[in-house]
N, CA, C and O atoms as a Maestro MAE file, in Angstrom:
{
 s_m_m2io_version
 :::
 2.0.0
}

f_m_ct {
 s_m_title
 :::
 protein
 m_atom[308] {
  # First column is atom index #
  i_m_mmod_type
  r_m_x_coord
  r_m_y_coord
  r_m_z_coord
  i_m_residue_number
  s_m_chain_name
  s_m_pdb_residue_name
  s_m_pdb_atom_name
  i_m_atomic_number
  :::
  1 25 18.587 2.076 8.876 1 A "UNK " " N  " 7
  2 3 17.407 1.431 8.466 1 A "UNK " " CA " 6
  3 2 18.162 1.183 6.493 1 A "UNK " " C  " 6
  4 15 19.132 1.678 5.919 1 A "UNK " " O  " 8
  5 25 17.096 0.202 6.066 2 A "UNK " " N  " 7
  6 3 17.446 -0.156 4.881 2 A "UNK " " CA " 6
  7 2 17.477 1.658 3.899 2 A "UNK " " C  " 6
  8 15 16.903 2.709 4.184 2 A "UNK " " O  " 8
  9 25 18.073 1.431 3.154 3 A "UNK " " N  " 7
  10 3 18.189 2.529 1.744 3 A "UNK " " CA " 6
  11 2 17.438 1.308 0.947 3 A "UNK " " C  " 6
  12 15 17.421 0.081 1.042 3 A "UNK " " O  " 8
  13 25 16.670 2.553 -0.101 4 A "UNK " " N  " 7
  14 3 16.048 2.510 -1.475 4 A "UNK " " CA " 6
  15 2 16.443 2.732 -2.441 4 A "UNK " " C  " 6
  16 15 17.616 3.102 -2.402 4 A "UNK " " O  " 8
  17 25 15.927 2.680 -3.570 5 A "UNK " " N  " 7
  18 3 16.876 2.809 -4.525 5 A "UNK " " CA " 6
  19 2 16.504 4.505 -5.105 5 A "UNK " " C  " 6
  20 15 16.981 5.093 -6.075 5 A "UNK " " O  " 8
  21 25 15.483 4.975 -4.103 6 A "UNK " " N  " 7
  22 3 15.543 6.850 -4.406 6 A "UNK " " CA " 6
  23 2 16.191 6.990 -2.994 6 A "UNK " " C  " 6
  24 15 16.707 6.053 -2.384 6 A "UNK " " O  " 8
  25 25 16.084 8.488 -2.479 7 A "UNK " " N  " 7
  26 3 16.990 8.813 -1.428 7 A "UNK " " CA " 6
  27 2 16.321 8.764 -0.274 7 A "UNK " " C  " 6
  28 15 17.002 9.102 0.694 7 A "UNK " " O  " 8
  29 25 14.979 8.391 0.002 8 A "UNK " " N  " 7
  30 3 14.579 8.178 1.229 8 A "UNK " " CA " 6
  31 2 14.596 7.184 2.200 8 A "UNK " " C  " 6
  32 15 13.921 6.166 2.048 8 A "UNK " " O  " 8
  33 25 15.525 7.421 3.512 9 A "UNK " " N  " 7
  34 3 15.678 6.236 3.979 9 A "UNK " " CA " 6
  35 2 14.624 5.663 5.074 9 A "UNK " " C  " 6
  36 15 14.102 6.590 5.692 9 A "UNK " " O  " 8
  37 25 14.266 4.639 5.395 10 A "UNK " " N  " 7
  38 3 13.317 4.165 6.506 10 A "UNK " " CA " 6
  39 2 13.685 4.225 7.860 10 A "UNK " " C  " 6
  40 15 14.342 3.262 8.257 10 A "UNK " " O  " 8
  41 25 13.375 5.299 8.841 11 A "UNK " " N  " 7
  42 3 13.612 5.571 9.705 11 A "UNK " " CA " 6
  43 2 13.094 4.426 11.270 11 A "UNK " " C  " 6
  44 15 13.604 4.133 12.352 11 A "UNK " " O  " 8
  45 25 11.632 4.051 10.415 12 A "UNK " " N  " 7
  46 3 10.938 3.355 11.885 12 A "UNK " " CA " 6
  47 2 9.587 2.784 10.833 12 A "UNK " " C  " 6
  48 15 8.924 3.518 10.101 12 A "UNK " " O  " 8
  49 25 9.456 1.670 10.956 13 A "UNK " " N  " 7
  50 3 8.789 0.861 10.870 13 A "UNK " " CA " 6
  51 2 7.285 0.104 12.341 13 A "UNK " " C  " 6
  52 15 7.515 -0.607 13.320 13 A "UNK " " O  " 8
  53 25 6.316 0.501 11.999 14 A "UNK " " N  " 7
  54 3 4.969 -0.002 12.784 14 A "UNK " " CA " 6
  55 2 4.073 -0.554 11.976 14 A "UNK " " C  " 6
  56 15 3.539 0.010 11.021 14 A "UNK " " O  " 8
  57 25 3.848 -1.920 12.424 15 A "UNK " " N  " 7
  58 3 2.117 -2.439 12.162 15 A "UNK " " CA " 6
  59 2 1.325 -1.787 12.491 15 A "UNK " " C  " 6
  60 15 1.689 -1.081 13.432 15 A "UNK " " O  " 8
  61 25 -0.101 -1.566 12.051 16 A "UNK " " N  " 7
  62 3 -0.935 -0.664 13.484 16 A "UNK " " CA " 6
  63 2 -2.116 -1.299 12.800 16 A "UNK " " C  " 6
  64 15 -3.266 -0.921 13.028 16 A "UNK " " O  " 8
  65 25 -1.828 -2.250 11.976 17 A "UNK " " N  " 7
  66 3 -3.396 -3.580 11.965 17 A "UNK " " CA " 6
  67 2 -2.448 -4.601 11.229 17 A "UNK " " C  " 6
  68 15 -1.370 -4.308 10.710 17 A "UNK " " O  " 8
  69 25 -3.090 -5.976 11.275 18 A "UNK " " N  " 7
  70 3 -2.069 -7.338 10.728 18 A "UNK " " CA " 6
  71 2 -1.919 -7.161 8.852 18 A "UNK " " C  " 6
  72 15 -1.357 -7.841 7.993 18 A "UNK " " O  " 8
  73 25 -2.702 -5.946 8.823 19 A "UNK " " N  " 7
  74 3 -2.462 -5.873 6.955 19 A "UNK " " CA " 6
  75 2 -1.973 -4.061 6.793 19 A "UNK " " C  " 6
  76 15 -1.441 -3.984 5.685 19 A "UNK " " O  " 8
  77 25 -1.969 -3.445 7.087 20 A "UNK " " N  " 7
  78 3 -1.132 -2.107 7.553 20 A "UNK " " CA " 6
  79 2 0.440 -2.233 7.856 20 A "UNK " " C  " 6
  80 15 0.881 -2.959 8.748 20 A "UNK " " O  " 8
  81 25 1.186 -1.492 7.064 21 A "UNK " " N  " 7
  82 3 2.415 -1.582 7.961 21 A "UNK " " CA " 6
  83 2 2.779 -0.344 7.216 21 A "UNK " " C  " 6
  84 15 2.910 -0.160 6.006 21 A "UNK " " O  " 8
  85 25 2.941 0.644 8.465 22 A "UNK " " N  " 7
  86 3 3.773 2.159 8.608 22 A "UNK " " CA " 6
  87 2 5.260 2.110 8.221 22 A "UNK " " C  " 6
  88 15 5.949 1.301 8.842 22 A "UNK " " O  " 8
  89 25 5.697 2.672 7.522 23 A "UNK " " N  " 7
  90 3 6.830 3.262 7.773 23 A "UNK " " CA " 6
  91 2 7.356 4.898 7.486 23 A "UNK " " C  " 6
  92 15 7.045 5.775 6.681 23 A "UNK " " O  " 8
  93 25 8.220 4.787 8.496 24 A "UNK " " N  " 7
  94 3 8.911 6.114 8.740 24 A "UNK " " CA " 6
  95 2 9.961 6.753 8.076 24 A "UNK " " C  " 6
  96 15 11.137 6.388 8.080 24 A "UNK " " O  " 8
  97 25 9.369 7.962 7.367 25 A "UNK " " N  " 7
  98 3 10.822 8.783 6.256 25 A "UNK " " CA " 6
  99 2 11.004 10.288 6.999 25 A "UNK " " C  " 6
  100 15 9.980 10.838 7.406 25 A "UNK " " O  " 8
  101 25 11.744 10.666 7.098 26 A "UNK " " N  " 7
  102 3 11.934 12.275 6.719 26 A "UNK " " CA " 6
  103 2 11.338 12.562 5.614 26 A "UNK " " C  " 6
  104 15 11.610 11.952 4.579 26 A "UNK " " O  " 8
  105 25 10.375 13.598 5.665 27 A "UNK " " N  " 7
  106 3 9.705 13.611 4.737 27 A "UNK " " CA " 6
  107 2 10.153 15.028 4.134 27 A "UNK " " C  " 6
  108 15 10.418 15.997 4.845 27 A "UNK " " O  " 8
  109 25 10.200 15.027 2.874 28 A "UNK " " N  " 7
  110 3 11.219 16.110 2.396 28 A "UNK " " CA " 6
  111 2 10.402 16.913 1.501 28 A "UNK " " C  " 6
  112 15 10.879 17.762 0.748 28 A "UNK " " O  " 8
  113 25 9.066 16.614 1.598 29 A "UNK " " N  " 7
  114 3 8.196 17.392 0.345 29 A "UNK " " CA " 6
  115 2 7.567 16.826 -1.124 29 A "UNK " " C  " 6
  116 15 6.674 17.315 -1.816 29 A "UNK " " O  " 8
  117 25 8.175 15.911 -1.278 30 A "UNK " " N  " 7
  118 3 7.494 14.626 -2.500 30 A "UNK " " CA " 6
  119 2 7.026 13.774 -2.380 30 A "UNK " " C  " 6
  120 15 7.648 12.924 -1.743 30 A "UNK " " O  " 8
  121 25 5.821 13.456 -2.825 31 A "UNK " " N  " 7
  122 3 5.030 12.203 -2.475 31 A "UNK " " CA " 6
  123 2 5.731 10.797 -2.671 31 A "UNK " " C  " 6
  124 15 6.004 10.510 -3.836 31 A "UNK " " O  " 8
  125 25 6.089 9.795 -1.592 32 A "UNK " " N  " 7
  126 3 6.618 8.807 -1.431 32 A "UNK " " CA " 6
  127 2 5.886 7.377 -1.744 32 A "UNK " " C  " 6
  128 15 6.226 6.387 -1.096 32 A "UNK " " O  " 8
  129 25 4.858 7.288 -2.768 33 A "UNK " " N  " 7
  130 3 3.997 6.315 -3.685 33 A "UNK " " CA " 6
  131 2 5.854 5.223 -4.146 33 A "UNK " " C  " 6
  132 15 6.346 4.282 -3.524 33 A "UNK " " O  " 8
  133 25 6.166 5.656 -4.929 34 A "UNK " " N  " 7
  134 3 7.153 4.888 -5.193 34 A "UNK " " CA " 6
  135 2 8.196 4.050 -4.620 34 A "UNK " " C  " 6
  136 15 8.896 3.229 -5.212 34 A "UNK " " O  " 8
  137 25 8.205 4.379 -3.344 35 A "UNK " " N  " 7
  138 3 8.927 4.268 -2.203 35 A "UNK " " CA " 6
  139 2 7.984 2.500 -1.919 35 A "UNK " " C  " 6
  140 15 8.397 1.350 -2.071 35 A "UNK " " O  " 8
  141 25 6.592 3.055 -1.452 36 A "UNK " " N  " 7
  142 3 5.929 2.382 -0.916 36 A "UNK " " CA " 6
  143 2 5.748 1.233 -1.811 36 A "UNK " " C  " 6
  144 15 5.947 0.168 -1.228 36 A "UNK " " O  " 8
  145 25 5.450 1.130 -2.973 37 A "UNK " " N  " 7
  146 3 5.522 0.408 -4.348 37 A "UNK " " CA " 6
  147 2 6.790 -0.680 -3.443 37 A "UNK " " C  " 6
  148 15 6.618 -1.759 -2.876 37 A "UNK " " O  " 8
  149 25 7.725 -0.057 -3.576 38 A "UNK " " N  " 7
  150 3 9.536 -0.196 -3.771 38 A "UNK " " CA " 6
  151 2 9.300 -1.304 -2.245 38 A "UNK " " C  " 6
  152 15 9.906 -2.371 -2.151 38 A "UNK " " O  " 8
  153 25 8.626 -0.955 -1.493 39 A "UNK " " N  " 7
  154 3 8.559 -1.703 -0.322 39 A "UNK " " CA " 6
  155 2 7.234 -3.031 -0.007 39 A "UNK " " C  " 6
  156 15 7.162 -3.774 0.972 39 A "UNK " " O  " 8
  157 25 6.324 -2.966 -1.190 40 A "UNK " " N  " 7
  158 3 5.901 -4.038 -1.359 40 A "UNK " " CA " 6
  159 2 6.480 -4.825 -1.917 40 A "UNK " " C  " 6
  160 15 6.211 -5.997 -1.652 40 A "UNK " " O  " 8
  161 25 7.493 -4.541 -2.903 41 A "UNK " " N  " 7
  162 3 7.611 -5.598 -4.081 41 A "UNK " " CA " 6
  163 2 9.111 -6.343 -3.282 41 A "UNK " " C  " 6
  164 15 9.544 -7.405 -3.731 41 A "UNK " " O  " 8
  165 25 9.687 -5.762 -2.278 42 A "UNK " " N  " 7
  166 3 10.388 -6.641 -1.100 42 A "UNK " " CA " 6
  167 2 9.726 -6.988 -0.779 42 A "UNK " " C  " 6
  168 15 9.684 -8.155 -1.169 42 A "UNK " " O  " 8
  169 25 8.476 -6.628 0.193 43 A "UNK " " N  " 7
  170 3 7.692 -7.863 1.464 43 A "UNK " " CA " 6
  171 2 7.072 -8.787 0.342 43 A "UNK " " C  " 6
  172 15 7.197 -9.967 0.667 43 A "UNK " " O  " 8
  173 25 6.435 -8.621 -0.892 44 A "UNK " " N  " 7
  174 3 6.158 -9.669 -1.053 44 A "UNK " " CA " 6
  175 2 7.552 -11.070 -1.860 44 A "UNK " " C  " 6
  176 15 7.191 -12.243 -1.954 44 A "UNK " " O  " 8
  177 25 8.140 -10.898 -2.049 45 A "UNK " " N  " 7
  178 3 9.734 -11.458 -2.112 45 A "UNK " " CA " 6
  179 2 9.863 -12.095 -1.172 45 A "UNK " " C  " 6
  180 15 10.372 -13.204 -1.006 45 A "UNK " " O  " 8
  181 25 9.363 -11.354 -0.459 46 A "UNK " " N  " 7
  182 3 9.788 -12.570 1.211 46 A "UNK " " CA " 6
  183 2 8.722 -12.954 1.912 46 A "UNK " " C  " 6
  184 15 8.871 -13.074 3.128 46 A "UNK " " O  " 8
  185 25 7.459 -13.221 1.335 47 A "UNK " " N  " 7
  186 3 6.292 -13.927 1.179 47 A "UNK " " CA " 6
  187 2 4.978 -13.437 1.892 47 A "UNK " " C  " 6
  188 15 4.021 -14.110 2.274 47 A "UNK " " O  " 8
  189 25 5.239 -11.782 1.983 48 A "UNK " " N  " 7
  190 3 3.820 -10.822 2.513 48 A "UNK " " CA " 6
  191 2 2.871 -11.674 1.549 48 A "UNK " " C  " 6
  192 15 3.242 -12.266 0.536 48 A "UNK " " O  " 8
  193 25 1.674 -11.624 2.024 49 A "UNK " " N  " 7
  194 3 0.094 -12.046 1.488 49 A "UNK " " CA " 6
  195 2 0.059 -10.713 0.994 49 A "UNK " " C  " 6
  196 15 0.651 -9.698 1.360 49 A "UNK " " O  " 8
  197 25 -0.982 -10.987 -0.158 50 A "UNK " " N  " 7
  198 3 -1.640 -9.789 -1.108 50 A "UNK " " CA " 6
  199 2 -2.415 -9.375 0.128 50 A "UNK " " C  " 6
  200 15 -2.521 -10.032 1.164 50 A "UNK " " O  " 8
  201 25 -3.008 -8.039 -0.170 51 A "UNK " " N  " 7
  202 3 -3.618 -7.403 0.213 51 A "UNK " " CA " 6
  203 2 -3.498 -6.717 1.654 51 A "UNK " " C  " 6
  204 15 -4.390 -6.388 2.436 51 A "UNK " " O  " 8
  205 25 -2.159 -6.610 1.748 52 A "UNK " " N  " 7
  206 3 -1.026 -5.541 2.415 52 A "UNK " " CA " 6
  207 2 -1.220 -3.862 2.126 52 A "UNK " " C  " 6
  208 15 -1.170 -3.387 0.991 52 A "UNK " " O  " 8
  209 25 -1.416 -3.174 3.182 53 A "UNK " " N  " 7
  210 3 -1.225 -2.234 2.675 53 A "UNK " " CA " 6
  211 2 0.058 -1.470 3.201 53 A "UNK " " C  " 6
  212 15 0.315 -1.493 4.405 53 A "UNK " " O  " 8
  213 25 1.001 -0.678 2.152 54 A "UNK " " N  " 7
  214 3 2.118 -0.130 2.740 54 A "UNK " " CA " 6
  215 2 1.948 1.393 3.055 54 A "UNK " " C  " 6
  216 15 1.320 1.967 2.164 54 A "UNK " " O  " 8
  217 25 2.350 2.217 4.112 55 A "UNK " " N  " 7
  218 3 1.826 3.268 4.165 55 A "UNK " " CA " 6
  219 2 2.950 4.103 4.487 55 A "UNK " " C  " 6
  220 15 3.667 3.549 5.320 55 A "UNK " " O  " 8
  221 25 3.525 5.672 3.992 56 A "UNK " " N  " 7
  222 3 4.992 6.378 4.194 56 A "UNK " " CA " 6
  223 2 4.607 7.255 5.257 56 A "UNK " " C  " 6
  224 15 3.830 8.131 4.879 56 A "UNK " " O  " 8
  225 25 4.858 7.284 6.258 57 A "UNK " " N  " 7
  226 3 4.673 8.322 7.135 57 A "UNK " " CA " 6
  227 2 5.807 9.168 7.425 57 A "UNK " " C  " 6
  228 15 6.955 8.735 7.516 57 A "UNK " " O  " 8
  229 25 5.452 10.472 7.580 58 A "UNK " " N  " 7
  230 3 6.741 11.467 8.044 58 A "UNK " " CA " 6
  231 2 7.273 11.305 9.307 58 A "UNK " " C  " 6
  232 15 6.481 11.503 10.229 58 A "UNK " " O  " 8
  233 25 8.178 11.060 9.537 59 A "UNK " " N  " 7
  234 3 8.653 10.358 10.992 59 A "UNK " " CA " 6
  235 2 8.151 11.656 11.813 59 A "UNK " " C  " 6
  236 15 7.423 11.601 12.804 59 A "UNK " " O  " 8
  237 25 8.471 12.384 11.451 60 A "UNK " " N  " 7
  238 3 8.165 14.069 12.868 60 A "UNK " " CA " 6
  239 2 7.182 13.445 12.939 60 A "UNK " " C  " 6
  240 15 7.766 12.508 13.484 60 A "UNK " " O  " 8
  241 25 5.999 13.038 12.871 61 A "UNK " " N  " 7
  242 3 4.468 13.020 13.074 61 A "UNK " " CA " 6
  243 2 4.212 11.835 13.449 61 A "UNK " " C  " 6
  244 15 3.068 11.567 13.815 61 A "UNK " " O  " 8
  245 25 5.174 10.902 13.444 62 A "UNK " " N  " 7
  246 3 4.631 9.289 13.637 62 A "UNK " " CA " 6
  247 2 4.961 9.196 15.622 62 A "UNK " " C  " 6
  248 15 5.966 8.564 15.948 62 A "UNK " " O  " 8
  249 25 4.476 9.549 16.261 63 A "UNK " " N  " 7
  250 3 3.862 9.445 17.539 63 A "UNK " " CA " 6
  251 2 2.963 8.067 17.815 63 A "UNK " " C  " 6
  252 15 2.750 7.029 17.188 63 A "UNK " " O  " 8
  253 25 2.548 8.630 19.109 64 A "UNK " " N  " 7
  254 3 1.510 7.345 20.094 64 A "UNK " " CA " 6
  255 2 -0.035 7.386 19.448 64 A "UNK " " C  " 6
  256 15 -0.896 6.506 19.477 64 A "UNK " " O  " 8
  257 25 -0.083 8.867 18.790 65 A "UNK " " N  " 7
  258 3 -1.291 9.103 18.134 65 A "UNK " " CA " 6
  259 2 -1.431 9.320 16.801 65 A "UNK " " C  " 6
  260 15 -1.211 10.321 16.119 65 A "UNK " " O  " 8
  261 25 -1.970 7.853 16.434 66 A "UNK " " N  " 7
  262 3 -2.031 7.740 14.474 66 A "UNK " " CA " 6
  263 2 -2.604 8.611 14.210 66 A "UNK " " C  " 6
  264 15 -2.215 9.186 13.193 66 A "UNK " " O  " 8
  265 25 -3.549 9.072 14.775 67 A "UNK " " N  " 7
  266 3 -4.365 10.315 14.031 67 A "UNK " " CA " 6
  267 2 -3.900 11.226 13.223 67 A "UNK " " C  " 6
  268 15 -4.346 11.582 12.132 67 A "UNK " " O  " 8
  269 25 -2.415 11.816 14.163 68 A "UNK " " N  " 7
  270 3 -2.130 12.777 13.922 68 A "UNK " " CA " 6
  271 2 -0.955 12.454 12.740 68 A "UNK " " C  " 6
  272 15 -0.322 13.335 12.158 68 A "UNK " " O  " 8
  273 25 -0.808 11.035 12.520 69 A "UNK " " N  " 7
  274 3 0.211 10.613 11.305 69 A "UNK " " CA " 6
  275 2 0.181 11.438 9.681 69 A "UNK " " C  " 6
  276 15 -0.883 11.464 9.063 69 A "UNK " " O  " 8
  277 25 1.102 11.910 9.253 70 A "UNK " " N  " 7
  278 3 0.992 12.478 8.096 70 A "UNK " " CA " 6
  279 2 1.353 11.427 7.245 70 A "UNK " " C  " 6
  280 15 2.444 10.868 7.359 70 A "UNK " " O  " 8
  281 25 0.546 11.121 6.422 71 A "UNK " " N  " 7
  282 3 0.725 9.781 5.399 71 A "UNK " " CA " 6
  283 2 1.398 10.943 3.770 71 A "UNK " " C  " 6
  284 15 0.923 11.922 3.194 71 A "UNK " " O  " 8
  285 25 2.524 10.211 3.607 72 A "UNK " " N  " 7
  286 3 2.839 10.826 2.151 72 A "UNK " " CA " 6
  287 2 3.308 10.339 1.253 72 A "UNK " " C  " 6
  288 15 4.025 10.847 0.392 72 A "UNK " " O  " 8
  289 25 2.732 8.662 1.430 73 A "UNK " " N  " 7
  290 3 2.701 8.125 0.479 73 A "UNK " " CA " 6
  291 2 2.574 6.676 0.744 73 A "UNK " " C  " 6
  292 15 3.103 6.068 1.675 73 A "UNK " " O  " 8
  293 25 1.614 6.071 -0.420 74 A "UNK " " N  " 7
  294 3 1.462 4.415 0.049 74 A "UNK " " CA " 6
  295 2 0.888 4.083 -1.069 74 A "UNK " " C  " 6
  296 15 0.511 4.775 -2.015 74 A "UNK " " O  " 8
  297 25 0.832 2.245 -0.758 75 A "UNK " " N  " 7
  298 3 0.549 1.353 -1.992 75 A "UNK " " CA " 6
  299 2 -0.263 0.079 -1.439 75 A "UNK " " C  " 6
  300 15 -0.161 -0.240 -0.255 75 A "UNK " " O  " 8
  301 25 -1.029 -0.600 -2.288 76 A "UNK " " N  " 7
  302 3 -1.180 -1.578 -1.792 76 A "UNK " " CA " 6
  303 2 -0.986 -2.511 -2.377 76 A "UNK " " C  " 6
  304 15 -1.048 -2.398 -3.602 76 A "UNK " " O  " 8
  305 25 -0.619 -4.046 -1.714 77 A "UNK " " N  " 7
  306 3 0.224 -5.230 -2.158 77 A "UNK " " CA " 6
  307 2 -0.003 -5.945 -2.628 77 A "UNK " " C  " 6
  308 15 0.838 -6.805 -2.889 77 A "UNK " " O  " 8
  :::
 }
 m_bond[307] {
  # First column is bond index #
  i_m_from
  i_m_to
  i_m_order
  :::
  1 1 2 1
  2 2 3 1
  3 3 4 2
  4 3 5 1
  5 5 6 1
  6 6 7 1
  7 7 8 2
  8 7 9 1
  9 9 10 1
  10 10 11 1
  11 11 12 2
  12 11 13 1
  13 13 14 1
  14 14 15 1
  15 15 16 2
  16 15 17 1
  17 17 18 1
  18 18 19 1
  19 19 20 2
  20 19 21 1
  21 21 22 1
  22 22 23 1
  23 23 24 2
  24 23 25 1
  25 25 26 1
  26 26 27 1
  27 27 28 2
  28 27 29 1
  29 29 30 1
  30 30 31 1
  31 31 32 2
  32 31 33 1
  33 33 34 1
  34 34 35 1
  35 35 36 2
  36 35 37 1
  37 37 38 1
  38 38 39 1
  39 39 40 2
  40 39 41 1
  41 41 42 1
  42 42 43 1
  43 43 44 2
  44 43 45 1
  45 45 46 1
  46 46 47 1
  47 47 48 2
  48 47 49 1
  49 49 50 1
  50 50 51 1
  51 51 52 2
  52 51 53 1
  53 53 54 1
  54 54 55 1
  55 55 56 2
  56 55 57 1
  57 57 58 1
  58 58 59 1
  59 59 60 2
  60 59 61 1
  61 61 62 1
  62 62 63 1
  63 63 64 2
  64 63 65 1
  65 65 66 1
  66 66 67 1
  67 67 68 2
  68 67 69 1
  69 69 70 1
  70 70 71 1
  71 71 72 2
  72 71 73 1
  73 73 74 1
  74 74 75 1
  75 75 76 2
  76 75 77 1
  77 77 78 1
  78 78 79 1
  79 79 80 2
  80 79 81 1
  81 81 82 1
  82 82 83 1
  83 83 84 2
  84 83 85 1
  85 85 86 1
  86 86 87 1
  87 87 88 2
  88 87 89 1
  89 89 90 1
  90 90 91 1
  91 91 92 2
  92 91 93 1
  93 93 94 1
  94 94 95 1
  95 95 96 2
  96 95 97 1
  97 97 98 1
  98 98 99 1
  99 99 100 2
  100 99 101 1
  101 101 102 1
  102 102 103 1
  103 103 104 2
  104 103 105 1
  105 105 106 1
  106 106 107 1
  107 107 108 2
  108 107 109 1
  109 109 110 1
  110 110 111 1
  111 111 112 2
  112 111 113 1
  113 113 114 1
  114 114 115 1
  115 115 116 2
  116 115 117 1
  117 117 118 1
  118 118 119 1
  119 119 120 2
  120 119 121 1
  121 121 122 1
  122 122 123 1
  123 123 124 2
  124 123 125 1
  125 125 126 1
  126 126 127 1
  127 127 128 2
  128 127 129 1
  129 129 130 1
  130 130 131 1
  131 131 132 2
  132 131 133 1
  133 133 134 1
  134 134 135 1
  135 135 136 2
  136 135 137 1
  137 137 138 1
  138 138 139 1
  139 139 140 2
  140 139 141 1
  141 141 142 1
  142 142 143 1
  143 143 144 2
  144 143 145 1
  145 145 146 1
  146 146 147 1
  147 147 148 2
  148 147 149 1
  149 149 150 1
  150 150 151 1
  151 151 152 2
  152 151 153 1
  153 153 154 1
  154 154 155 1
  155 155 156 2
  156 155 157 1
  157 157 158 1
  158 158 159 1
  159 159 160 2
  160 159 161 1
  161 161 162 1
  162 162 163 1
  163 163 164 2
  164 163 165 1
  165 165 166 1
  166 166 167 1
  167 167 168 2
  168 167 169 1
  169 169 170 1
  170 170 171 1
  171 171 172 2
  172 171 173 1
  173 173 174 1
  174 174 175 1
  175 175 176 2
  176 175 177 1
  177 177 178 1
  178 178 179 1
  179 179 180 2
  180 179 181 1
  181 181 182 1
  182 182 183 1
  183 183 184 2
  184 183 185 1
  185 185 186 1
  186 186 187 1
  187 187 188 2
  188 187 189 1
  189 189 190 1
  190 190 191 1
  191 191 192 2
  192 191 193 1
  193 193 194 1
  194 194 195 1
  195 195 196 2
  196 195 197 1
  197 197 198 1
  198 198 199 1
  199 199 200 2
  200 199 201 1
  201 201 202 1
  202 202 203 1
  203 203 204 2
  204 203 205 1
  205 205 206 1
  206 206 207 1
  207 207 208 2
  208 207 209 1
  209 209 210 1
  210 210 211 1
  211 211 212 2
  212 211 213 1
  213 213 214 1
  214 214 215 1
  215 215 216 2
  216 215 217 1
  217 217 218 1
  218 218 219 1
  219 219 220 2
  220 219 221 1
  221 221 222 1
  222 222 223 1
  223 223 224 2
  224 223 225 1
  225 225 226 1
  226 226 227 1
  227 227 228 2
  228 227 229 1
  229 229 230 1
  230 230 231 1
  231 231 232 2
  232 231 233 1
  233 233 234 1
  234 234 235 1
  235 235 236 2
  236 235 237 1
  237 237 238 1
  238 238 239 1
  239 239 240 2
  240 239 241 1
  241 241 242 1
  242 242 243 1
  243 243 244 2
  244 243 245 1
  245 245 246 1
  246 246 247 1
  247 247 248 2
  248 247 249 1
  249 249 250 1
  250 250 251 1
  251 251 252 2
  252 251 253 1
  253 253 254 1
  254 254 255 1
  255 255 256 2
  256 255 257 1
  257 257 258 1
  258 258 259 1
  259 259 260 2
  260 259 261 1
  261 261 262 1
  262 262 263 1
  263 263 264 2
  264 263 265 1
  265 265 266 1
  266 266 267 1
  267 267 268 2
  268 267 269 1
  269 269 270 1
  270 270 271 1
  271 271 272 2
  272 271 273 1
  273 273 274 1
  274 274 275 1
  275 275 276 2
  276 275 277 1
  277 277 278 1
  278 278 279 1
  279 279 280 2
  280 279 281 1
  281 281 282 1
  282 282 283 1
  283 283 284 2
  284 283 285 1
  285 285 286 1
  286 286 287 1
  287 287 288 2
  288 287 289 1
  289 289 290 1
  290 290 291 1
  291 291 292 2
  292 291 293 1
  293 293 294 1
  294 294 295 1
  295 295 296 2
  296 295 297 1
  297 297 298 1
  298 298 299 1
  299 299 300 2
  300 299 301 1
  301 301 302 1
  302 302 303 1
  303 303 304 2
  304 303 305 1
  305 305 306 1
  306 306 307 1
  307 307 308 2
  :::
 }
}
């Protein structure tokens, strides 16, 4: 997947609703709010509507049960 300015690499992506995009990364212990904000900026450049939320999820928790997902970063676009 695509590299961003930081060291995190997005390993998976899944919409959980029309307004919530979840991006899976290998979590290394630091908050990933900056990565979520960068993803918002890129999505906005590509025409995404305002009001969308990007959540960064520890890929190791990103299974079928969304209640178990560990959110390690977040931004509102």
